[in-house]
C-alpha positions in Angstrom: -40.1 12.0 8.0 -38.0 8.9 7.0 -39.0 5.5 8.2 -36.1 5.0 10.6 -36.5 8.4 12.2 -40.2 8.0 12.5 -39.8 4.7 14.2 -37.4 6.2 16.7 -40.0 8.9 17.5 -42.7 6.3 17.9 -40.5 4.2 20.2 -39.8 7.3 22.4 -43.6 8.0 22.5 -44.2 4.4 23.5 -41.8 4.7 26.5 -43.4 8.0 27.6 -46.8 6.5 27.5 -45.8 3.5 29.5 -44.3 5.7 32.2 -47.6 7.6 32.4 -49.8 4.6 32.0 -52.4 5.5 34.6 -53.2 8.9 33.0 -52.4 8.3 29.3 -53.6 4.8 28.5 -52.1 1.4 28.1 -49.0 -0.1 26.4 -51.4 -1.7 24.0 -52.6 1.7 22.9 -49.0 2.7 22.4 -48.5 -0.3 20.1 -51.6 0.7 18.2 -50.1 4.2 17.7 -46.9 2.6 16.4 -48.8 0.4 13.9 -50.9 3.3 12.6 -47.7 5.4 12.2 -46.2 2.7 9.9 -49.4 2.4 8.0 -49.6 6.1 7.5 -46.1 6.0 5.9 -47.1 3.0 3.7 -50.3 4.6 2.5 -49.2 8.3 2.5 -47.6 10.3 -0.3 -43.9 9.8 -0.9 -41.2 12.1 -2.3 -38.5 10.5 -4.4 -35.5 12.2 -5.8 -34.2 11.3 -9.3 -30.7 12.5 -10.3 -29.5 11.6 -13.8 -25.9 12.4 -15.1 -26.1 14.1 -18.4 -28.2 15.1 -21.4 -25.6 14.4 -24.2 -27.0 10.9 -24.6 -30.6 10.9 -25.7 -31.6 8.0 -23.5 -31.7 9.8 -20.2 -34.3 12.5 -21.0 -36.2 10.5 -23.7 -36.5 7.2 -21.9 -35.0 6.7 -18.4 -36.7 9.7 -16.8 -40.2 9.2 -18.2 -40.1 5.5 -17.6 -39.0 5.8 -14.0 -41.6 8.6 -13.3 -44.4 6.5 -14.9 -43.5 3.4 -12.9 -43.3 5.3 -9.6 -46.8 6.8 -10.2 -48.2 3.3 -10.9 -46.7 1.9 -7.7 -47.4 4.9 -5.4 -50.0 7.3 -6.9 -49.4 10.9 -5.9 -45.7 10.5 -5.3 -43.7 13.6 -6.0 -40.6 13.0 -8.1 -38.0 15.7 -7.7 -35.8 15.6 -10.8 -32.4 17.1 -11.7 -29.9 16.5 -14.5 -26.2 17.2 -13.6 -25.2 17.8 -17.3 -22.0 15.8 -16.8 -20.8 18.0 -13.9 -19.8 16.0 -10.8 -19.8 19.0 -8.5 -23.3 20.0 -9.6 -24.5 16.5 -8.9 -23.1 16.6 -5.3 -25.0 19.9 -4.8 -28.1 18.2 -6.1 -27.8 15.4 -3.6 -27.4 18.0 -0.8 -30.6 19.7 -2.1 -32.5 16.3 -2.0 -31.3 15.8 1.6 -32.5 19.3 2.5 -35.9 18.6 0.9 -36.1 15.4 3.0 -36.9 13.0 0.2 -37.9 9.5 1.2 -35.6 7.8 -1.3 -33.1 8.8 -4.0 -32.4 7.2 -7.4 -28.9 8.3 -8.5 -27.1 7.8 -11.7 -23.6 9.1 -10.8 -21.5 11.4 -13.0 -18.4 10.3 -11.1 -18.9 7.1 -9.2 -16.0 7.8 -6.8 -16.5 11.4 -5.9 -20.2 11.0 -5.2 -19.5 8.6 -2.3 -19.4 11.3 0.3 -22.7 12.7 -0.8 -24.2 9.2 -0.7 -23.0 8.8 2.8 -24.6 12.1 3.8 -27.9 10.9 2.4 -27.6 7.6 4.2 -26.8 9.4 7.5 -30.0 11.4 6.9 -32.0 8.2 6.6 -32.4 8.5 2.8 -31.9 5.1 1.0 -30.0 5.5 -2.3 -30.6 3.3 -5.3 -27.7 3.4 -7.7 -29.1 3.5 -11.3 -27.2 2.3 -14.3 -23.8 3.0 -12.7 -22.5 1.5 -9.4 -21.8 4.5 -7.3 -19.6 4.1 -4.2 -20.8 4.8 -0.7 -23.6 3.1 1.3 -26.1 2.5 -1.5 -29.2 0.4 -0.7 -29.8 -1.1 -4.2 -28.5 -1.2 -7.7 -30.0 -1.8 -11.1 -28.1 -1.8 -14.4 -27.2 -4.1 -17.3 -24.5 -6.8 -17.2 -21.8 -4.4 -18.2 -19.0 -6.9 -18.6 -21.3 -8.8 -21.0 -22.0 -5.5 -22.9 -18.3 -5.3 -23.7 -18.2 -9.0 -24.7 -21.2 -8.6 -27.0 -19.6 -5.6 -28.7 -16.2 -7.4 -29.1 -17.9 -10.6 -30.4 -19.8 -8.6 -33.0 -16.6 -6.8 -34.1 -14.8 -10.1 -34.5 -17.7 -11.5 -36.5 -17.6 -8.4 -38.8 -13.8 -8.8 -39.3 -14.0 -12.5 -40.0 -10.8 -14.1 -41.2 -9.1 -10.7 -41.5 -9.1 -9.9 -37.8 -5.3 -9.8 -37.7 -4.7 -8.2 -41.1 -4.5 -4.7 -39.7 -5.1 -2.8 -36.4 -8.2 -1.8 -34.6 -8.8 1.4 -32.6 -10.5 1.2 -29.2 -12.6 4.2 -28.0 -13.6 3.3 -24.4 -15.9 5.3 -22.2 -15.0 7.9 -19.6 -12.8 6.9 -16.6 -15.3 8.6 -14.3 -17.9 6.0 -15.2 -17.5 2.5 -13.6 -19.5 1.0 -16.4 -16.8 2.1 -18.9 -14.2 0.0 -17.1 -16.5 -3.0 -17.2 -17.3 -2.6 -20.9 -13.6 -2.3 -21.5 -12.7 -5.4 -19.5 -15.4 -7.4 -21.2 -14.2 -6.3 -24.6 -10.6 -7.1 -23.9 -11.6 -10.6 -22.6 -12.8 -11.3 -26.1 -10.4 -9.3 -28.3 -7.0 -9.9 -26.6 -4.9 -12.3 -28.8 -7.4 -12.2 -31.7 -6.8 -8.6 -32.9 -4.0 -6.1 -32.9 -5.0 -3.0 -31.0 -3.1 -0.1 -32.6 -4.5 2.8 -30.5 -6.7 2.8 -27.4 -8.3 5.8 -25.7 -10.5 6.5 -22.7 -12.7 9.2 -24.2 -13.3 12.1 -21.9 -16.9 12.5 -20.8 -18.2 10.1 -23.4 -18.4 13.0 -25.8 -18.7 12.5 -29.6 -16.4 15.4 -30.3 -13.7 13.9 -28.1 -14.1 10.5 -29.8 -13.8 12.3 -33.1 -10.5 14.0 -32.0 -9.1 10.7 -30.7 -10.0 8.9 -33.9 -8.3 11.6 -36.0 -5.2 11.1 -33.8 -5.3 7.3 -34.4 -5.7 7.8 -38.1 -2.7 10.1 -38.2 -0.6 7.8 -36.1 -1.5 4.4 -37.7 -2.3 5.4 -41.3 -5.6 5.0 -43.0 -4.6 1.8 -44.7 -3.9 0.0 -41.4 -7.2 0.5 -39.5 -9.6 -2.4 -40.1 -12.1 -1.9 -37.2 -13.2 0.4 -34.4 -14.4 -0.6 -31.0 -16.6 2.4 -29.9 -18.2 2.0 -26.5 -21.4 3.9 -27.4 -23.3 5.3 -30.3 -22.4 8.9 -29.7 -18.7 8.1 -29.9 -19.3 5.8 -32.9 -20.8 8.8 -34.7 -17.7 10.9 -33.8 -15.4 8.1 -35.0 -17.3 7.6 -38.3 -17.2 11.3 -39.0 -13.4 11.2 -38.7 -13.2 8.1 -40.9 -15.3 9.6 -43.6 -13.2 12.8 -43.5 -10.1 10.6 -44.0 -11.8 9.1 -47.1 -12.2 5.6 -45.8 -14.1 3.6 -48.4 -15.5 1.3 -47.4 -15.8 2.2 -43.8 -14.4 -0.4 -41.3 -16.9 -2.0 -38.9 -17.6 0.2 -36.0 -19.4 -0.9 -32.8 -21.7 1.1 -30.5 -24.2 1.0 -27.6 -27.6 2.4 -26.5 -29.5 1.9 -29.8 -29.9 5.7 -30.2 -31.9 6.7 -33.3 -28.9 8.1 -35.1 -27.0 4.9 -34.3 -29.8 2.7 -35.6 -30.0 4.8 -38.8 -26.2 4.4 -39.3 -26.7 0.6 -38.9 -29.4 0.8 -41.6 -27.0 2.5 -44.0 -24.1 0.3 -43.1 -21.9 3.1 -41.7 -22.1 1.5 -38.2 -21.9 -2.2 -37.9 -23.8 -2.7 -34.6 -25.1 -1.2 -31.4 -26.1 -2.8 -28.1 -29.8 -2.6 -27.3 -30.5 -2.4 -23.7 -34.2 -2.4 -22.9 -34.6 0.6 -20.7 -38.0 -0.4 -19.2 -37.0 -3.3 -17.1 -34.1 -1.3 -15.7 -36.2 1.7 -15.0 -39.0 -0.4 -13.5 -36.6 -2.1 -11.1 -35.2 1.2 -9.9 -38.7 2.6 -9.3 -39.7 -0.6 -7.4 -36.6 -0.5 -5.2 -37.0 3.2 -4.5 -40.7 2.9 -3.5 -40.1 -0.1 -1.3 -37.1 1.5 0.4 -39.0 4.8 0.9 -41.7 2.8 2.7 -39.1 1.1 4.9 -39.6 -2.3 3.2 -37.0 -4.8 2.1 -36.1 -5.2 -1.6 -35.2 -8.9 -1.5 -38.2 -9.8 -3.7 -37.0 -7.5 -6.4 -33.2 -8.1 -6.4 -32.1 -11.1 -8.5 -28.4 -10.9 -7.5 -25.9 -8.9 -5.5 -22.9 -6.9 -6.4 -19.9 -5.5 -4.6 -18.5 -2.0 -5.0 -15.2 -0.8 -3.7 -17.0 0.4 -0.5 -20.0 -1.9 -0.1 -20.4 -5.6 -0.2 -23.5 -7.6 -1.2 -25.6 -4.8 -2.6 -29.0 -6.1 -3.8 -29.1 -5.8 -7.5 -31.0 -6.4 -10.7 -28.8 -7.0 -13.8 -30.3 -7.2 -17.3 -28.8 -8.9 -20.3 -27.8 -6.7 -23.3 -28.7 -7.6 -26.9 -26.5 -7.1 -30.0 -28.3 -5.0 -32.5 -27.5 -5.3 -36.2 -29.4 -4.9 -39.5 -30.7 -8.4 -39.0 -32.8 -7.8 -35.9 -34.0 -4.2 -35.9 -37.6 -5.2 -36.3 -37.5 -7.9 -33.6 -35.9 -5.6 -31.0 -36.1 -1.8 -31.0 -39.2 -1.7 -33.3 -41.1 -4.6 -31.6 -40.4 -3.1 -28.1 -41.5 0.4 -29.2 -38.2 2.1 -28.7 -38.3 3.4 -32.2 -41.0 3.3 -34.9 -40.2 2.3 -38.5 -41.3 5.7 -39.7 -38.7 7.3 -37.4 -35.9 5.0 -38.5 -36.7 5.1 -42.1 -37.6 8.8 -42.5 -36.2 11.0 -45.3 -32.9 10.0 -46.7 -33.0 6.6 -44.9 -36.0 5.3 -46.7 -34.1 3.7 -49.6 -31.6 2.1 -47.2 -34.5 0.6 -45.2 -36.0 -0.9 -48.4 -32.6 -2.3 -49.3 -32.4 -4.3 -46.0 -36.0 -5.3 -46.0 -37.3 -2.9 -43.2 -39.9 -1.4 -45.5 
């Protein structure tokens, strides 16, 4: 039973006991019952739902899910985590929320496929007494907490890196911008941050909001940009994540770009890091997943126990439907050949033997990784 519903039941019991005080005991005993009810919730096993948006990007299954589950177990041993992945289907995710409500979870961690359409499902959860923690993407609806990265800054970091790579040739040609999906509120913030740095300093020849963040869609959009602009005019590519960077690079190589123009990315996926090692991709954005996952787990456990999360939240954010949502926002890091050891290797995201395996061994030696 959720904390607010349980407390209502306890309050009703207290009234009943007061009316029948002569036969059933004192009001003090009723208060003791109420205290023991709260303690039972605090000490008893919890059930927390975890809904992630897709499995196209390696991070969700390889990092976010196990990190969140591990932290929840540390904070509340014996907690049952009910997990589902929506596989990029917004309707599926709404049904998954409904299932979590039916299963009466104590709290829900939600990374929305579509931050707008999920609002009605979030409200249903809230109406059922289930607090919702928005994870990585700021879902609309009555969410109780939010943890992510400073997404505007992510776009700024990507854009600043692209400008650095272009140097004095930033206006000698045109760049192509491959932004994220319009269903993802983070994509709009990445885009806004990038434009705040790039506008007036580069010429944007073509710009796309890539459907569903898919590499194949980025590849198709890049092919269209090459056909429209000409291969001799494109001097750089802003790609919002590593998967799309890979799709863009495939298109550039197929069009015989040599050398390849600088291409940005995000998420520090293994394939992206390896492309950085070989020089095919200029940079990625490393976002340490553990502090984000830990914050979500801490919020969910506290909310499930009916506790406030003020001690966890370091700031607040506003969505289109909610104001002052308690939040934890983490700074991103530009990842290039120069700091692979000091970031993703040092933090244990990837081991050197993973990055430098097989055909990547010689490139690793060339840049001093091995």
